[in-house]
MARPADREN-372609 format. One line per field, with one value per residue (C-alpha): x negated, y negated, z; residue number from 0; residue in one letter. Coordinates in steps of 0.2 Angstrom, whole numbers, plus 5000, padded with zeros to 4 digits. Layout:
N
X = c(X,...)
Y = c(Y,...)
Z = c(Z,...)
lumdren = c(NUM,...)
pagu = c(A,...)
This chain:
193
X = c(5000,4993,4994,5003,4995,4985,5001,5011,4997,4997,5016,5014,5001,5012,5027,5016,5009,5027,5033,5019,5023,5041,5039,5026,5038,5053,5044,5028,5010,5008,5022,5018,5012,5007,5021,5034,5026,5026,5044,5049,5038,5045,5027,5018,5005,4991,4995,4992,4977,4969,4969,4967,4957,4966,4982,4971,4964,4981,4988,4973,4975,4994,4993,4979,4990,5003,5003,4989,4991,4977,4966,4953,4946,4950,4936,4943,4927,4933,4928,4939,4954,4950,4947,4963,4973,4966,4968,4986,4989,4981,4991,5007,5004,5002,5017,5028,5033,5027,5009,5007,5013,5005,4988,4988,4991,4977,4965,4970,4967,4950,4944,4946,4942,4924,4929,4944,4934,4920,4933,4943,4926,4920,4937,4945,4935,4918,4925,4935,4920,4909,4922,4922,4903,4901,4913,4904,4887,4894,4899,4882,4874,4885,4880,4897,4890,4873,4859,4853,4870,4871,4886,4888,4891,4903,4913,4913,4918,4933,4938,4937,4951,4962,4960,4961,4978,4983,4977,4975,4988,4999,5004,5009,4995,5002,4995,4993,4982,4972,4969,4963,4951,4944,4943,4933,4922,4918,4915,4899,4894,4896,4880,4872,4869)
Y = c(5000,4983,4968,4953,4942,4931,4928,4924,4912,4903,4902,4894,4882,4876,4874,4864,4853,4850,4845,4833,4824,4824,4816,4804,4798,4797,4789,4783,4789,4779,4788,4805,4817,4835,4839,4832,4842,4858,4856,4852,4867,4879,4883,4880,4865,4878,4885,4868,4864,4880,4874,4855,4847,4831,4823,4813,4829,4838,4823,4822,4841,4838,4824,4832,4848,4838,4843,4832,4823,4825,4809,4815,4803,4806,4803,4795,4786,4770,4768,4753,4762,4778,4768,4759,4775,4783,4768,4765,4783,4780,4764,4772,4786,4774,4764,4780,4787,4797,4794,4775,4773,4790,4786,4769,4777,4789,4776,4767,4782,4785,4768,4775,4793,4797,4815,4809,4797,4809,4822,4810,4804,4822,4829,4814,4798,4805,4817,4802,4791,4805,4806,4788,4786,4801,4793,4777,4786,4794,4776,4769,4783,4779,4761,4754,4749,4739,4751,4744,4741,4749,4761,4763,4744,4746,4758,4746,4732,4742,4749,4733,4723,4738,4742,4724,4723,4740,4738,4719,4709,4723,4714,4726,4734,4731,4737,4718,4716,4732,4724,4708,4717,4728,4713,4703,4718,4722,4704,4706,4724,4725,4727,4710,4710)
Z = c(5000,4995,5006,5000,5014,5002,4992,5008,5013,4996,4997,5014,5009,4994,5006,5018,5004,4997,5014,5016,5000,5003,5020,5014,5001,5014,5029,5022,5025,5041,5050,5043,5057,5057,5069,5056,5042,5052,5057,5038,5032,5045,5052,5068,5069,5072,5054,5047,5058,5053,5034,5037,5051,5048,5042,5029,5022,5021,5012,5000,4995,4994,4982,4971,4970,4960,4942,4937,4920,4908,4910,4897,4884,4866,4854,4839,4834,4842,4860,4863,4857,4867,4883,4880,4878,4893,4904,4898,4904,4921,4924,4918,4930,4945,4940,4941,4958,4967,4961,4964,4982,4987,4979,4987,5004,5001,4996,5012,5023,5014,5022,5039,5037,5029,5026,5015,5006,5002,4996,4986,4978,4974,4968,4959,4957,4952,4939,4931,4932,4924,4910,4907,4907,4895,4883,4884,4882,4866,4860,4864,4855,4840,4840,4847,4864,4866,4868,4885,4893,4910,4909,4927,4928,4914,4924,4939,4929,4921,4938,4948,4941,4940,4958,4963,4956,4962,4980,4984,4974,4970,4954,4940,4930,4912,4896,4892,4908,4902,4885,4893,4904,4890,4878,4890,4894,4876,4872,4883,4878,4860,4850,4844,4825)
lumdren = c(0,1,2,3,4,5,6,7,8,9,10,11,12,13,14,15,16,17,18,19,20,21,22,23,24,25,26,27,28,29,30,31,32,33,34,35,36,37,38,39,40,41,42,43,44,45,46,47,48,49,50,51,52,53,54,55,56,57,58,59,60,61,62,63,64,65,66,67,68,69,70,71,72,73,74,75,76,77,78,79,80,81,82,83,84,85,86,87,88,89,90,91,92,93,94,95,96,97,98,99,100,101,102,103,104,105,106,107,108,109,110,111,112,113,114,115,116,117,118,119,120,121,122,123,124,125,126,127,128,129,130,131,132,133,134,135,136,137,138,139,140,141,142,143,144,145,146,147,148,149,150,151,152,153,154,155,156,157,158,159,160,161,162,163,164,165,166,167,168,169,170,171,172,173,174,175,176,177,178,179,180,181,182,183,184,185,186,187,188,189,190,191,192)
pagu = c(M,T,S,N,R,P,E,R,A,A,A,R,T,T,V,I,M,Q,A,T,L,A,L,A,Q,E,I,G,Y,A,K,L,S,I,E,A,V,A,A,R,A,G,V,G,K,H,T,I,Y,R,R,W,P,S,K,G,L,L,F,L,D,S,L,L,S,L,D,E,P,V,L,D,Y,P,D,T,G,D,V,L,A,D,L,R,Q,Q,I,Y,A,A,V,D,L,L,A,T,P,P,Y,G,P,L,Y,R,A,L,I,G,E,A,Q,H,D,P,A,V,A,A,D,L,N,E,R,F,I,R,P,Q,T,D,K,T,I,A,R,L,K,A,A,Q,D,A,G,Q,V,A,P,G,F,D,L,D,L,V,M,A,V,V,S,G,P,L,Y,Y,R,F,L,I,T,Q,E,P,M,T,H,D,Y,V,D,R,V,L,D,A,L,F,A,G,M,S,P,R,H)
């Protein structure tokens, strides 16, 4: 007879993460507690703490467990069009519940919990950054970006205005805003002829 203990554990993990997201949407991350998640999921607190040492890490895993949209870069040969398409997809995602409010809460938690910050960086921020830099490097190799341009700086310059609007001013991140950011950036990094 085979044990279905791993299947039960996986199903329990899914139920816990779904309860976490549902509660975070209903009451907000600040009011979320392990006790409330345990009650909603129908498990004991110790079951949750065995898997996640903190509310922040539980929330991170829960948010990253959502069916993640593909935020890969196309390579049409036009780096500006490719960046525009990928960033449009990202800002559209953040404008759509539950991603936007939950991601904002996760970033807030990362400011207070170094483990959440490190995990978020390793599992989401760094992979997205690497994809962006790889696409920019291909464009640089193709002569679309000035050869000496610092691609890590490009990533920071693209991300900064978006996170500023998303986290600080909470103004909408529109396609027009993305266009303005990219146009300003590319005015400075296009190859000089």
